[in-house]
C-alpha positions as CSV (number, residue, x, y, z in Angstrom):
1,X,0.4,0.2,0.1
2,X,3.2,2.1,0.8
3,X,4.9,1.4,-2.3
4,X,1.5,2.4,-4.4
5,X,1.0,5.9,-2.5
6,X,4.7,6.3,-2.9
7,X,4.3,5.3,-7.1
8,X,1.0,7.7,-7.1
9,X,2.5,10.4,-5.3
10,X,5.5,10.2,-8.1
11,X,3.4,9.7,-10.9
12,X,1.3,12.8,-10.0
13,X,4.7,15.0,-9.5
14,X,5.5,14.0,-13.0
15,X,2.3,15.2,-14.4
16,X,2.5,18.4,-12.9
17,X,5.9,18.9,-14.3
18,X,4.9,18.0,-17.7
19,X,2.3,20.4,-17.2
20,X,4.5,23.5,-16.1
21,X,6.8,22.3,-19.3
22,X,4.4,22.2,-21.5
23,X,3.3,26.0,-20.6
24,X,6.7,27.1,-21.4
25,X,7.8,27.5,-24.9
26,X,10.7,25.8,-26.3
27,X,13.3,26.2,-28.9
28,X,14.7,23.2,-31.1
29,X,17.1,22.3,-28.9
30,X,15.1,21.5,-26.1
31,X,15.8,24.6,-24.1
32,X,13.0,26.9,-22.7
33,X,12.6,30.0,-25.5
34,X,13.4,33.1,-24.7
35,X,12.9,34.9,-28.0
36,X,10.4,37.7,-28.8
37,X,9.7,41.2,-27.6
38,X,9.6,42.0,-24.0
39,X,9.2,45.1,-21.9
40,X,10.4,45.7,-18.0
41,X,8.2,49.2,-17.8
42,X,6.9,50.7,-15.1
43,X,7.4,53.5,-12.3
44,X,9.2,51.1,-9.9
45,X,12.5,51.7,-9.9
46,X,16.4,50.1,-9.3
47,X,16.3,51.3,-5.6
48,X,13.4,52.0,-2.7
49,X,11.7,55.3,-2.3
50,X,13.4,56.2,1.0
51,X,11.1,55.9,3.5
52,X,9.6,53.0,2.4
53,X,10.3,49.8,4.3
54,X,8.2,46.9,2.2
55,X,9.7,45.6,-1.0
56,X,5.9,43.9,-1.8
57,X,2.5,45.8,-1.5
58,X,-1.3,45.1,-2.1
59,X,-3.0,46.2,-5.1
60,X,-4.7,49.1,-3.4
61,X,-1.2,50.2,-2.2
62,X,0.5,50.1,-5.5
63,X,-1.9,51.3,-7.4
64,X,-1.9,54.5,-5.0
65,X,2.1,54.5,-5.3
66,X,1.7,54.2,-9.2
67,X,-1.0,57.5,-9.4
68,X,1.7,59.8,-7.2
69,X,4.8,58.6,-9.1
70,X,6.3,62.0,-10.8
71,X,6.3,60.3,-14.4
72,X,2.4,59.4,-14.6
73,X,1.6,62.9,-12.6
74,X,3.1,64.9,-15.3
75,X,1.8,62.8,-18.0
76,X,-1.4,63.4,-16.9
77,X,-0.6,67.2,-16.5
78,X,1.0,67.1,-20.2
79,X,-2.1,65.7,-21.1
80,X,-4.4,68.3,-19.7
81,X,-6.2,70.9,-21.9
82,X,-4.5,73.9,-22.6
83,X,-5.7,77.2,-21.0
84,X,-6.9,79.2,-24.5
85,X,-6.9,82.9,-22.3
86,X,-2.9,82.1,-20.8
87,X,-1.5,83.3,-23.4
88,X,2.3,82.7,-25.1
89,X,4.9,80.9,-22.4
90,X,7.4,82.8,-20.9
91,X,10.9,82.7,-22.1
92,X,13.0,80.2,-20.1
93,X,14.7,76.6,-21.1
94,X,11.8,74.3,-22.2
95,X,13.3,71.1,-21.2
96,X,14.2,68.3,-23.1
97,X,11.1,66.2,-23.5
98,X,7.2,67.1,-22.9
99,X,5.3,63.9,-21.8
100,X,4.0,63.2,-25.3
101,X,7.7,61.5,-26.0
102,X,7.7,59.5,-22.9
103,X,6.9,56.1,-21.8
104,X,8.0,54.9,-18.5
105,X,5.1,52.6,-17.6
106,X,2.1,53.6,-15.4
107,X,1.9,50.6,-12.8
108,X,4.1,48.9,-10.1
109,X,6.3,46.3,-11.4
110,X,5.3,42.8,-10.7
111,X,7.2,39.9,-9.7
112,X,6.1,36.1,-8.9
113,X,2.8,37.9,-8.5
114,X,4.4,40.9,-5.9
115,X,3.8,44.3,-6.7
116,X,7.6,45.3,-5.9
117,X,8.8,49.0,-4.5
118,X,12.4,48.3,-6.2
119,X,14.3,45.9,-8.1
120,X,16.9,45.3,-5.3
121,X,15.5,42.4,-3.4
122,X,19.3,42.3,-1.2
123,X,19.8,44.0,0.8
124,X,16.6,44.7,2.5
125,X,16.4,47.8,2.4
126,X,16.3,48.1,-1.0
127,X,19.3,50.7,-1.4
128,X,22.7,50.1,-3.1
129,X,25.4,48.9,-0.5
130,X,28.5,51.5,-1.7
131,X,32.0,51.3,-0.2
132,X,33.3,54.4,1.0
133,X,34.6,54.4,-2.8
134,X,31.8,53.8,-4.7
135,X,29.9,57.3,-2.5
136,X,32.7,59.2,-3.8
137,X,32.3,57.9,-7.5
138,X,28.7,58.4,-7.5
139,X,29.4,62.0,-5.6
140,X,32.2,62.2,-9.0
141,X,29.5,60.9,-11.6
142,X,26.7,63.6,-10.3
143,X,29.1,66.5,-10.9
144,X,30.3,65.3,-14.7
145,X,26.6,64.8,-15.4
146,X,26.3,68.3,-14.2
147,X,29.3,69.3,-16.5
148,X,27.7,67.8,-19.3
149,X,24.6,69.8,-19.7
150,X,27.6,72.1,-20.2
151,X,29.7,70.5,-22.9
152,X,33.3,71.8,-23.5
153,X,33.5,69.0,-26.4
154,X,32.2,65.9,-27.4
155,X,33.8,63.7,-24.9
156,X,32.0,65.9,-22.2
157,X,28.9,64.3,-22.8
158,X,27.7,61.5,-21.5
159,X,28.1,58.2,-23.1
160,X,24.1,58.0,-23.9
161,X,24.0,61.7,-25.0
162,X,26.4,60.3,-27.8
163,X,24.5,57.6,-28.8
164,X,27.0,55.3,-28.1
165,X,25.3,53.3,-25.2
166,X,21.7,53.3,-23.7
167,X,21.1,55.5,-21.5
168,X,19.7,55.1,-17.3
169,X,21.5,51.7,-17.6
170,X,19.0,49.8,-19.9
171,X,21.2,48.3,-21.9
172,X,22.9,46.0,-19.1
173,X,24.1,44.6,-17.5
174,X,21.5,44.4,-15.8
175,X,18.8,45.7,-18.3
176,X,16.8,48.6,-16.2
177,X,13.5,50.2,-17.3
178,X,13.6,53.8,-18.9
179,X,11.9,56.4,-19.5
180,X,11.0,55.3,-23.0
181,X,11.6,52.5,-25.0
182,X,11.8,50.1,-21.9
183,X,12.1,47.0,-24.9
184,X,13.9,44.2,-25.9
185,X,14.2,41.5,-28.6
186,X,15.6,38.7,-27.9
187,X,17.0,36.1,-30.6
188,X,17.8,32.6,-29.3
189,X,19.6,30.2,-31.1
190,X,21.8,26.9,-30.1
191,X,24.7,28.9,-30.0
192,X,24.1,32.1,-29.1
193,X,21.8,34.5,-27.4
194,X,21.1,38.3,-29.0
195,X,19.4,41.1,-26.9
196,X,18.3,43.9,-28.7
197,X,17.9,47.2,-26.9
198,X,15.5,49.5,-28.2
199,X,16.6,52.4,-26.9
200,X,19.8,53.4,-29.0
201,X,19.5,50.1,-30.6
202,X,22.0,48.3,-28.8
203,X,22.8,44.7,-29.2
204,X,24.3,42.2,-26.5
205,X,25.7,39.1,-28.3
206,X,26.3,36.6,-25.9
207,X,27.9,32.9,-27.0
208,X,26.4,29.8,-25.4
209,X,29.0,27.5,-23.7
210,X,28.2,24.0,-22.7
211,X,29.0,24.6,-18.9
212,X,29.8,27.7,-16.4
213,X,33.8,27.1,-16.5
214,X,33.7,26.5,-20.2
215,X,32.1,30.3,-20.4
216,X,34.3,31.5,-18.0
217,X,37.2,30.8,-19.4
218,X,36.0,32.2,-23.0
219,X,36.3,35.6,-21.4
220,X,38.3,38.4,-23.0
221,X,41.4,40.3,-21.7
222,X,40.2,43.6,-20.0
223,X,42.3,45.6,-21.9
224,X,39.3,45.4,-24.7
225,X,37.1,47.2,-22.6
226,X,34.1,46.8,-24.3
227,X,30.9,48.6,-23.9
228,X,28.3,46.9,-22.3
229,X,30.6,44.5,-21.1
230,X,32.4,41.1,-22.1
231,X,29.3,38.5,-21.4
232,X,29.2,34.9,-22.2
233,X,26.3,32.4,-21.2
234,X,25.5,28.9,-20.2
235,X,21.9,27.1,-19.0
236,X,21.1,25.9,-15.8
237,X,18.0,23.7,-16.6
238,X,15.5,26.5,-18.0
239,X,17.3,29.3,-16.8
240,X,19.9,31.1,-19.1
241,X,22.8,33.0,-16.8
242,X,24.6,35.6,-18.7
243,X,27.9,36.6,-16.7
244,X,29.4,40.0,-17.6
245,X,32.8,41.4,-17.0
246,X,35.3,43.8,-17.9
247,X,32.6,46.9,-18.4
248,X,34.4,49.5,-20.0
249,X,35.6,52.1,-17.4
250,X,33.3,55.2,-18.5
251,X,30.7,53.0,-18.5
252,X,31.1,52.1,-14.7
253,X,31.4,55.3,-13.6
254,X,28.3,56.8,-15.3
255,X,26.0,54.8,-13.6
256,X,23.2,54.0,-12.5
257,X,25.2,50.5,-11.6
258,X,28.6,51.6,-10.9
259,X,31.1,48.8,-12.2
260,X,35.1,48.3,-12.2
261,X,36.3,46.6,-15.3
262,X,36.9,43.6,-12.5
263,X,33.4,43.7,-11.2
264,X,31.1,40.8,-12.0
265,X,27.2,40.8,-12.9
266,X,25.3,37.9,-13.2
267,X,22.0,38.0,-15.2
268,X,19.4,34.9,-15.1
269,X,16.3,34.8,-17.7
270,X,13.9,32.2,-16.9
271,X,11.0,31.8,-19.3
272,X,7.9,30.8,-16.7
273,X,4.8,31.4,-19.3
274,X,4.1,32.2,-22.7
275,X,4.2,35.8,-21.4
276,X,6.7,36.7,-18.8
277,X,10.4,35.7,-18.2
278,X,11.3,36.0,-14.4
279,X,15.0,38.3,-15.3
280,X,17.3,38.8,-11.6
281,X,20.9,39.5,-11.7
282,X,23.3,39.9,-9.3
283,X,26.2,42.4,-8.8
284,X,29.8,41.9,-7.1
285,X,32.0,44.8,-7.0
286,X,34.3,44.9,-3.8
287,X,35.6,48.5,-5.0
288,X,32.2,49.8,-5.2
289,X,29.6,47.9,-3.1
290,X,30.5,46.5,0.5
291,X,28.9,43.4,-1.0
292,X,27.1,41.3,-3.4
293,X,23.5,42.8,-3.9
294,X,20.4,41.4,-6.4
295,X,18.1,42.9,-8.3
296,X,14.9,41.4,-9.7
297,X,11.9,42.3,-12.2
298,X,9.8,40.8,-14.9
299,X,10.1,41.0,-18.6
300,X,6.7,40.7,-20.1
301,X,5.5,40.6,-23.3
302,X,5.6,43.9,-25.4
303,X,5.0,45.2,-28.5
304,X,5.0,43.0,-31.7
305,X,8.1,44.3,-33.1
306,X,11.0,47.0,-32.4
307,X,11.6,50.0,-34.8
308,X,14.7,51.7,-35.5
309,X,15.3,54.0,-32.6
310,X,17.2,56.9,-34.6
311,X,19.7,58.6,-31.5
312,X,20.4,61.8,-33.3
313,X,18.8,62.0,-36.5
314,X,21.5,62.7,-39.1
315,X,24.3,63.6,-36.1
316,X,22.7,67.1,-36.2
317,X,22.2,67.3,-32.5
318,X,25.8,67.3,-31.2
319,X,27.8,70.1,-33.3
320,X,24.4,72.2,-32.7
321,X,24.4,71.8,-29.0
322,X,28.4,72.4,-29.2
323,X,27.6,75.3,-31.4
324,X,25.2,76.5,-29.2
325,X,27.3,76.6,-25.9
326,X,30.4,78.5,-28.0
327,X,27.8,81.0,-29.1
328,X,26.4,81.4,-25.6
329,X,30.0,81.9,-24.4
330,X,31.1,84.3,-27.2
331,X,27.9,86.8,-26.1
332,X,29.0,86.2,-22.2
333,X,32.6,87.7,-23.0
334,X,31.3,90.4,-25.5
335,X,29.0,91.4,-22.4
336,X,31.7,91.5,-20.1
337,X,33.6,93.3,-22.0
338,X,31.1,95.8,-22.6
339,X,30.4,96.1,-18.8
340,X,33.9,96.5,-18.2
């Protein structure tokens, strides 16, 4: 009787596994199929808002958080009818975008059925565990970013302003959500997984190796310093693991994920249903962080296709910005000379 019950329990377990496996699309080689277009758009950011103690919140609280999110309020404000009696706007800086051009998402990110207040799950407070060196770098990066708003030369711009890599960390490693274009297309073969990032049209090509050891041995020399890092991958069951090292030093200091070329990011993508991939990554870099840290988010089925992102149409933007800066400086010098 006991053996019969054990056999029945085993058969039920196998049946459940088979049903679960049937729900996950598979590639020709039997691995879970990650191919498709995916999005991580949401109002949830990498770090948790200060004062928020919970990682997961209920549906009502998630709705309130989303409604109060600055990007959502900005979109609602910009969408409101204009007052025809208000007259023309005053002279001033119009800013880079109005909300019409933005698409940050309007809901709190959901992971494993939970509404999440941050991508970071470890440390428990949802904050980046910066070391003293990391905190100093963040301050320098903020100063660099302010200087980039008044550039002396092309190299003074941030990498994404020069259309080299995706902004706000959306290109990876890890792949964060952005203010728009938070979409990714994954093309999977037996030997390669390519991840095309809609923002600035990056592509991460990851060679697939049979084992973790083989993938780690295949990393190139640190002297190459590739943008988006040196990535290799391997399968662990239905999870595709990507290990990235040797991130370009300029990318690493620009953030929002700060890395030295010796840092290591391990990403995991698990197809959990026809419409969702569970995505997580761990960052290890003792130079900038006091401990490893981990983040999670869902990649949900996105638009049917991606369109080309022409970062600076015709490459006019950078020369025009620099010309404007030089003209402004010349005008300031002329005004000062006249005042003297």
